MMTF fields as JSON, N, C-alpha, C and O atoms, coordinates in Angstrom:
{
  "mmtfVersion": "1.0.0",
  "mmtfProducer": "UNKNOWN",
  "numBonds": 435,
  "numAtoms": 436,
  "numGroups": 109,
  "numChains": 1,
  "numModels": 1,
  "chainsPerModel": [1],
  "groupsPerChain": [109],
  "chainIdList": ["A"],
  "bondAtomList": [4, 2, 8, 6, 12, 10, 16, 14, 20, 18, 24, 22, 28, 26, 32, 30, 36, 34, 40, 38, 44, 42, 48, 46, 52, 50, 56, 54, 60, 58, 64, 62, 68, 66, 72, 70, 76, 74, 80, 78, 84, 82, 88, 86, 92, 90, 96, 94, 100, 98, 104, 102, 108, 106, 112, 110, 116, 114, 120, 118, 124, 122, 128, 126, 132, 130, 136, 134, 140, 138, 144, 142, 148, 146, 152, 150, 156, 154, 160, 158, 164, 162, 168, 166, 172, 170, 176, 174, 180, 178, 184, 182, 188, 186, 192, 190, 196, 194, 200, 198, 204, 202, 208, 206, 212, 210, 216, 214, 220, 218, 224, 222, 228, 226, 232, 230, 236, 234, 240, 238, 244, 242, 248, 246, 252, 250, 256, 254, 260, 258, 264, 262, 268, 266, 272, 270, 276, 274, 280, 278, 284, 282, 288, 286, 292, 290, 296, 294, 300, 298, 304, 302, 308, 306, 312, 310, 316, 314, 320, 318, 324, 322, 328, 326, 332, 330, 336, 334, 340, 338, 344, 342, 348, 346, 352, 350, 356, 354, 360, 358, 364, 362, 368, 366, 372, 370, 376, 374, 380, 378, 384, 382, 388, 386, 392, 390, 396, 394, 400, 398, 404, 402, 408, 406, 412, 410, 416, 414, 420, 418, 424, 422, 428, 426, 432, 430],
  "bondOrderList": [1, 1, 1, 1, 1, 1, 1, 1, 1, 1, 1, 1, 1, 1, 1, 1, 1, 1, 1, 1, 1, 1, 1, 1, 1, 1, 1, 1, 1, 1, 1, 1, 1, 1, 1, 1, 1, 1, 1, 1, 1, 1, 1, 1, 1, 1, 1, 1, 1, 1, 1, 1, 1, 1, 1, 1, 1, 1, 1, 1, 1, 1, 1, 1, 1, 1, 1, 1, 1, 1, 1, 1, 1, 1, 1, 1, 1, 1, 1, 1, 1, 1, 1, 1, 1, 1, 1, 1, 1, 1, 1, 1, 1, 1, 1, 1, 1, 1, 1, 1, 1, 1, 1, 1, 1, 1, 1, 1],
  "groupList": [{"groupName": "UNK", "atomNameList": ["N", "CA", "C", "O"], "elementList": ["N", "C", "C", "O"], "formalChargeList": [0, 0, 0, 0], "bondAtomList": [1, 0, 2, 1, 3, 2], "bondOrderList": [1, 1, 2], "singleLetterCode": "X", "chemCompType": "L-PEPTIDE LINKING"}],
  "groupTypeList": [0, 0, 0, 0, 0, 0, 0, 0, 0, 0, 0, 0, 0, 0, 0, 0, 0, 0, 0, 0, 0, 0, 0, 0, 0, 0, 0, 0, 0, 0, 0, 0, 0, 0, 0, 0, 0, 0, 0, 0, 0, 0, 0, 0, 0, 0, 0, 0, 0, 0, 0, 0, 0, 0, 0, 0, 0, 0, 0, 0, 0, 0, 0, 0, 0, 0, 0, 0, 0, 0, 0, 0, 0, 0, 0, 0, 0, 0, 0, 0, 0, 0, 0, 0, 0, 0, 0, 0, 0, 0, 0, 0, 0, 0, 0, 0, 0, 0, 0, 0, 0, 0, 0, 0, 0, 0, 0, 0, 0],
  "groupIdList": [1, 2, 3, 4, 5, 6, 7, 8, 9, 10, 11, 12, 13, 14, 15, 16, 17, 18, 19, 20, 21, 22, 23, 24, 25, 26, 27, 28, 29, 30, 31, 32, 33, 34, 35, 36, 37, 38, 39, 40, 41, 42, 43, 44, 45, 46, 47, 48, 49, 50, 51, 52, 53, 54, 55, 56, 57, 58, 59, 60, 61, 62, 63, 64, 65, 66, 67, 68, 69, 70, 71, 72, 73, 74, 75, 76, 77, 78, 79, 80, 81, 82, 83, 84, 85, 86, 87, 88, 89, 90, 91, 92, 93, 94, 95, 96, 97, 98, 99, 100, 101, 102, 103, 104, 105, 106, 107, 108, 109],
  "secStructList": [7, 3, 3, 3, 3, 3, 7, 1, 2, 2, 2, 2, 2, 2, 6, 6, 6, 6, 7, 1, 7, 7, 7, 6, 6, 3, 3, 3, 3, 3, 3, 3, 3, 3, 3, 3, 7, 7, 3, 3, 7, 7, 6, 6, 7, 7, 1, 7, 3, 3, 3, 3, 3, 3, 7, 6, 6, 1, 5, 3, 3, 3, 3, 3, 3, 3, 7, 6, 6, 7, 7, 7, 7, 3, 3, 7, 1, 1, 7, 3, 3, 3, 3, 3, 3, 3, 3, 6, 6, 2, 2, 2, 2, 2, 6, 7, 7, 6, 6, 7, 5, 7, 7, 7, 7, 7, 7, 7, 7],
  "xCoordList": [29.171, 28.072, 28.411, 29.023, 28.046, 28.484, 27.134, 26.333, 26.994, 25.599, 25.791, 26.742, 24.744, 24.723, 23.873, 22.951, 24.225, 23.817, 22.935, 23.225, 21.6, 20.582, 20.534, 19.981, 21.142, 21.004, 20.256, 19.831, 20.033, 18.972, 17.751, 17.638, 16.478, 15.333, 14.776, 13.914, 15.524, 15.266, 15.63, 14.996, 16.897, 17.381, 16.618, 16.429, 16.174, 15.475, 14.043, 13.467, 13.519, 12.214, 12.38, 11.519, 13.389, 13.569, 14.029, 13.466, 14.922, 15.224, 15.665, 16.452, 15.055, 15.46, 14.37, 14.406, 13.529, 12.472, 12.792, 13.744, 11.999, 12.569, 13.676, 13.954, 14.209, 15.394, 14.835, 13.927, 15.456, 15.151, 15.843, 15.412, 16.926, 17.878, 18.866, 19.289, 19.274, 20.13, 21.268, 21.046, 22.44, 23.602, 23.734, 23.272, 24.279, 24.648, 25.711, 26.81, 25.344, 26.338, 26.17, 26.916, 25.214, 24.866, 23.279, 22.334, 23.317, 21.946, 21.853, 22.67, 21.033, 20.795, 20.785, 19.989, 21.584, 21.626, 20.862, 21.308, 19.8, 19.09, 19.538, 19.636, 19.797, 20.635, 19.735, 19.524, 19.224, 18.645, 19.168, 20.066, 18.398, 18.997, 18.656, 19.353, 17.553, 17.068, 16.589, 16.36, 16.455, 16.126, 14.525, 14.11, 13.763, 12.338, 11.814, 12.577, 10.417, 9.776, 9.809, 9.632, 10.036, 10.227, 9.413, 9.408, 8.76, 8.121, 8.389, 8.714, 8.383, 8.815, 7.66, 6.929, 7.54, 6.732, 7.491, 8.508, 6.745, 7.238, 6.895, 7.112, 6.28, 5.274, 6.44, 7.347, 6.396, 7.379, 8.569, 9.498, 8.97, 10.0, 9.561, 8.532, 10.511, 10.34, 11.119, 10.977, 11.81, 12.55, 12.105, 11.781, 12.104, 11.728, 12.984, 14.134, 12.483, 13.45, 13.252, 12.081, 14.299, 14.444, 14.863, 15.83, 14.125, 14.686, 15.062, 14.257, 16.226, 16.384, 16.411, 17.007, 15.871, 15.858, 16.777, 16.796, 17.807, 18.887, 18.874, 18.745, 18.982, 18.982, 20.319, 21.299, 20.273, 21.47, 22.707, 23.82, 22.513, 23.685, 24.26, 25.081, 23.722, 23.856, 23.548, 24.271, 22.407, 21.655, 20.352, 19.466, 20.465, 19.144, 17.787, 17.745, 16.678, 15.526, 14.52, 13.597, 14.604, 13.749, 14.192, 15.041, 13.522, 14.006, 12.499, 11.751, 12.358, 11.087, 11.204, 12.135, 10.316, 10.404, 9.411, 8.24, 9.567, 8.999, 8.755, 9.71, 7.412, 7.193, 7.158, 6.737, 7.548, 7.444, 6.16, 5.079, 6.207, 5.096, 3.835, 2.721, 4.069, 3.088, 3.014, 4.046, 1.853, 1.748, 1.529, 1.186, 1.767, 1.71, 2.816, 3.938, 2.607, 3.511, 4.208, 3.622, 5.719, 6.495, 7.133, 8.078, 6.535, 7.067, 7.9, 7.77, 8.924, 9.906, 9.076, 8.27, 9.268, 8.491, 9.327, 8.812, 10.556, 11.249, 11.859, 11.946, 12.344, 12.99, 14.198, 14.932, 14.418, 15.6, 16.375, 15.797, 17.53, 18.485, 18.855, 19.158, 18.788, 19.109, 17.954, 17.193, 18.048, 17.474, 18.125, 18.476, 18.343, 19.278, 18.344, 17.703, 18.264, 17.456, 18.518, 19.562, 18.236, 19.169, 17.755, 16.537, 18.611, 17.731, 17.013, 17.645, 15.732, 15.057, 15.92, 16.469, 16.014, 16.759, 18.141, 18.768, 18.511, 20.131, 20.387, 21.41, 19.408, 19.807, 19.731, 20.551, 18.549, 18.375, 19.582, 20.001, 20.084, 21.271, 22.355, 23.07, 22.685, 23.8, 23.644, 24.59, 22.322, 22.105, 22.051, 22.199, 21.818, 21.718, 20.191, 19.237, 20.163, 18.634, 18.696, 19.692, 17.528, 16.968, 18.068, 18.384, 18.559, 19.483, 20.794, 21.6, 21.3, 22.732, 23.401, 22.837, 24.546, 25.162, 25.511, 25.853, 25.44, 25.727, 26.824, 26.694, 28.04, 29.154, 28.917, 28.98, 28.665, 28.233, 29.58, 29.981, 30.2, 31.408, 31.293, 31.123, 31.385, 31.121, 32.707, 33.732, 32.425, 33.994, 33.968, 33.131, 35.303, 35.531, 34.377, 33.643, 34.335, 33.292, 32.212, 31.256],
  "yCoordList": [-48.501, -48.625, -48.123, -47.058, -48.844, -48.189, -48.039, -48.95, -46.628, -46.32, -45.809, -45.093, -46.251, -45.423, -44.272, -44.305, -43.1, -41.659, -41.171, -41.167, -40.728, -40.269, -38.849, -38.4, -38.053, -36.573, -35.869, -34.752, -36.294, -35.757, -35.947, -36.93, -35.316, -35.55, -36.935, -37.601, -37.298, -38.557, -40.035, -41.086, -39.599, -40.765, -41.005, -42.142, -39.829, -39.838, -40.413, -41.018, -40.268, -40.74, -42.295, -43.082, -42.706, -44.129, -44.757, -45.821, -44.304, -44.717, -46.477, -46.865, -47.324, -48.509, -49.417, -50.631, -48.951, -49.487, -50.658, -50.504, -51.943, -52.806, -53.818, -54.812, -53.538, -54.316, -55.598, -55.521, -56.763, -57.98, -58.17, -58.947, -57.427, -57.595, -56.564, -56.031, -56.228, -55.232, -55.88, -56.468, -55.837, -56.521, -56.204, -55.135, -56.982, -56.702, -55.586, -55.635, -54.647, -53.54, -52.281, -51.307, -52.352, -51.207, -50.703, -51.325, -49.39, -48.692, -47.64, -47.616, -46.91, -45.619, -44.31, -44.217, -43.387, -42.043, -41.039, -40.676, -40.661, -39.527, -38.152, -37.849, -37.361, -36.02, -34.861, -34.857, -33.823, -33.157, -31.577, -31.157, -30.82, -29.474, -28.324, -27.395, -28.767, -27.826, -28.841, -30.015, -28.301, -29.072, -28.685, -27.539, -29.795, -29.778, -31.115, -32.043, -31.167, -32.36, -33.354, -32.902, -34.662, -35.357, -36.707, -37.304, -37.148, -38.343, -39.268, -38.966, -40.456, -41.695, -42.644, -42.652, -43.554, -44.641, -45.758, -45.579, -47.069, -48.217, -48.956, -50.155, -48.077, -48.775, -49.084, -48.266, -50.15, -50.923, -51.051, -50.991, -51.209, -51.584, -52.879, -53.052, -53.67, -55.255, -55.402, -56.5, -54.668, -55.342, -54.425, -53.255, -55.153, -54.288, -53.607, -54.044, -52.355, -51.137, -50.426, -50.259, -49.865, -49.054, -47.733, -47.629, -46.545, -45.271, -44.249, -43.923, -43.794, -42.666, -41.312, -41.134, -40.414, -39.163, -38.446, -38.63, -37.44, -37.15, -35.746, -35.372, -34.725, -33.129, -32.475, -33.153, -31.279, -30.74, -30.853, -30.646, -31.165, -31.295, -32.772, -33.165, -33.431, -34.965, -35.874, -36.72, -35.449, -36.149, -36.933, -36.474, -38.178, -38.877, -38.426, -38.532, -37.919, -37.425, -38.327, -38.123, -39.448, -40.564, -41.734, -41.757, -42.823, -44.066, -44.914, -45.172, -45.192, -45.714, -47.223, -47.401, -48.212, -49.379, -49.476, -49.433, -49.586, -49.593, -50.854, -51.461, -51.46, -52.6, -52.595, -51.621, -53.554, -53.646, -53.257, -53.424, -52.79, -52.718, -51.907, -52.11, -51.008, -50.22, -48.821, -48.314, -48.049, -46.805, -45.922, -44.741, -46.626, -45.719, -44.772, -45.197, -43.434, -42.469, -42.47, -42.475, -42.464, -42.173, -40.943, -40.706, -40.061, -38.679, -38.628, -39.341, -37.531, -37.293, -36.452, -35.65, -36.631, -35.556, -34.353, -33.425, -34.143, -33.048, -32.659, -33.619, -31.434, -31.398, -32.236, -32.475, -32.745, -33.318, -32.956, -32.453, -33.212, -32.803, -34.036, -33.994, -35.12, -36.649, -37.768, -37.691, -38.646, -39.911, -41.105, -41.194, -42.151, -43.401, -44.494, -44.672, -45.272, -46.439, -47.567, -47.512, -48.606, -49.85, -51.023, -50.877, -52.11, -53.352, -53.417, -53.304, -53.601, -53.519, -54.298, -55.36, -53.629, -54.168, -53.834, -54.2, -52.937, -52.796, -51.733, -51.768, -50.87, -49.841, -50.409, -50.194, -51.212, -51.984, -52.812, -52.84, -53.554, -54.536, -53.917, -54.525, -52.681, -51.856, -50.942, -50.352, -50.864, -50.091, -48.648, -47.761, -48.443, -46.991, -46.652, -47.379, -45.338, -44.939, -43.234, -42.59, -42.805, -41.547, -40.65, -40.988, -39.55, -38.713, -39.013, -38.145, -40.163, -40.64, -39.716, -39.271, -39.624, -38.733, -39.583, -40.753, -39.051, -39.788, -39.079, -37.881, -39.828, -39.083, -39.52, -40.669, -38.48, -38.627, -38.226, -37.062, -39.165, -38.725, -39.213, -40.415, -38.236, -38.726, -38.858, -38.243, -39.922, -40.553, -39.75, -38.941, -40.28, -39.711, -40.152, -41.121, -39.472, -39.754, -39.099, -39.19],
  "zCoordList": [25.429, 24.533, 23.236, 23.165, 22.047, 20.73, 20.028, 19.816, 19.67, 19.308, 17.898, 17.584, 16.969, 15.849, 16.101, 16.916, 15.3, 15.627, 14.209, 13.013, 15.061, 14.038, 14.289, 15.293, 13.337, 13.557, 12.485, 12.781, 11.368, 10.419, 10.694, 11.427, 10.374, 10.414, 9.914, 10.489, 8.559, 7.997, 8.965, 9.059, 9.596, 10.15, 11.501, 11.933, 12.166, 13.406, 13.117, 14.021, 12.04, 11.789, 11.432, 11.824, 10.752, 10.319, 11.732, 11.993, 12.66, 13.769, 13.614, 12.75, 14.53, 14.569, 13.777, 13.976, 13.005, 12.341, 11.365, 10.6, 11.323, 10.48, 10.925, 10.254, 11.95, 12.256, 13.018, 13.845, 12.663, 13.281, 14.632, 15.485, 14.778, 16.04, 16.16, 15.134, 17.265, 17.744, 18.43, 19.489, 17.949, 18.531, 20.05, 20.448, 20.848, 22.186, 22.376, 21.822, 23.137, 23.366, 22.308, 22.407, 21.357, 20.668, 20.832, 21.316, 20.273, 20.339, 19.27, 18.349, 19.354, 18.565, 19.432, 20.366, 19.157, 19.855, 18.942, 17.854, 19.413, 18.627, 19.156, 20.345, 18.09, 18.392, 17.613, 16.401, 18.621, 18.17, 18.222, 18.951, 17.287, 17.023, 18.546, 18.954, 19.005, 20.448, 21.419, 21.131, 22.59, 23.776, 23.914, 24.086, 23.81, 23.83, 24.413, 24.681, 24.603, 25.014, 23.721, 22.59, 23.95, 22.779, 22.931, 24.008, 21.88, 21.46, 20.773, 19.625, 21.059, 20.132, 20.31, 21.3, 19.125, 19.266, 18.459, 17.788, 18.661, 18.068, 16.95, 16.772, 16.115, 15.043, 13.988, 13.826, 13.356, 12.457, 13.144, 12.338, 14.338, 14.98, 15.756, 16.409, 15.537, 15.909, 17.164, 17.701, 17.688, 18.981, 20.055, 19.848, 21.499, 22.443, 22.889, 22.895, 23.289, 23.644, 24.767, 25.108, 25.57, 26.36, 25.934, 25.179, 26.411, 25.766, 26.867, 27.74, 26.795, 27.868, 27.303, 26.241, 27.858, 27.436, 28.049, 29.266, 27.5, 27.953, 27.825, 26.659, 28.798, 28.68, 28.133, 27.823, 28.055, 27.452, 28.265, 27.784, 29.432, 30.601, 30.707, 31.536, 29.8, 29.523, 30.96, 31.487, 31.32, 32.567, 32.015, 31.295, 32.519, 32.095, 32.886, 34.111, 32.139, 32.771, 32.912, 33.7, 32.135, 32.05, 31.402, 30.511, 31.928, 30.94, 30.865, 31.808, 29.672, 29.544, 28.794, 28.008, 29.037, 28.307, 27.129, 27.507, 25.916, 24.683, 24.141, 23.656, 24.135, 23.394, 21.823, 21.199, 21.315, 19.781, 19.016, 19.58, 17.87, 17.143, 17.634, 17.153, 18.587, 19.116, 18.721, 18.281, 18.816, 18.193, 19.587, 19.533, 20.849, 22.063, 22.007, 21.732, 22.256, 22.519, 23.733, 24.816, 23.586, 24.828, 24.726, 23.974, 25.591, 25.778, 27.004, 28.0, 26.767, 27.682, 28.569, 28.097, 29.997, 31.091, 31.17, 31.793, 30.661, 30.764, 29.455, 28.69, 28.939, 27.853, 27.736, 28.695, 26.351, 26.137, 24.786, 23.822, 24.805, 23.699, 22.84, 21.648, 23.605, 23.11, 23.575, 24.539, 22.752, 23.28, 22.826, 21.65, 23.753, 23.43, 23.588, 24.624, 22.493, 22.361, 22.494, 21.844, 23.357, 23.645, 23.785, 23.882, 23.739, 23.932, 25.535, 26.585, 25.422, 26.666, 27.645, 27.35, 28.976, 29.918, 30.35, 31.344, 29.222, 29.196, 30.441, 31.125, 30.619, 31.743, 33.19, 34.082, 33.274, 34.552, 35.116, 36.273, 33.882, 34.142, 34.585, 35.381, 34.2, 34.443, 35.642, 36.165, 36.059, 37.456, 37.127, 37.967, 35.789, 35.252, 35.48, 35.203, 36.07, 36.187, 35.909, 35.579, 36.114, 36.141, 37.054, 38.195, 36.43, 37.175, 36.896, 37.231, 36.29, 36.022, 34.757, 33.758, 35.104, 33.893, 32.754, 32.929, 31.605, 30.469, 29.734, 29.484, 29.321, 28.629, 27.085, 26.648, 26.45, 24.848, 24.189, 24.202, 23.661, 22.841, 21.452, 21.249, 20.333, 19.119, 18.585, 18.882, 17.68, 17.365, 15.982, 15.581, 15.287, 13.827, 12.861, 13.057, 12.007, 10.9, 11.133, 10.363]
}
């Protein structure tokens, strides 16, 4: 999976809003400065997404389906350092679930 990285507060706030599509095999990785409970919503997001909340040990602590254009909050049940948004169904199609180990590798640039 190739993911755009949202590291700054502005990048995290914008996320995947206003996009009409998300190419297969891509997503967005949200990187935070500290481990804590995270909340996301889908206002102004037009694509159905799944979100995985990932802890400091790079373990998936939860995966939630998020519907487009919703202001419902999706909160991590445990503290997370990362969140990964992908097209809805991506995790299930690959048999990836809660407790799975992620391998986050940052490329050049």
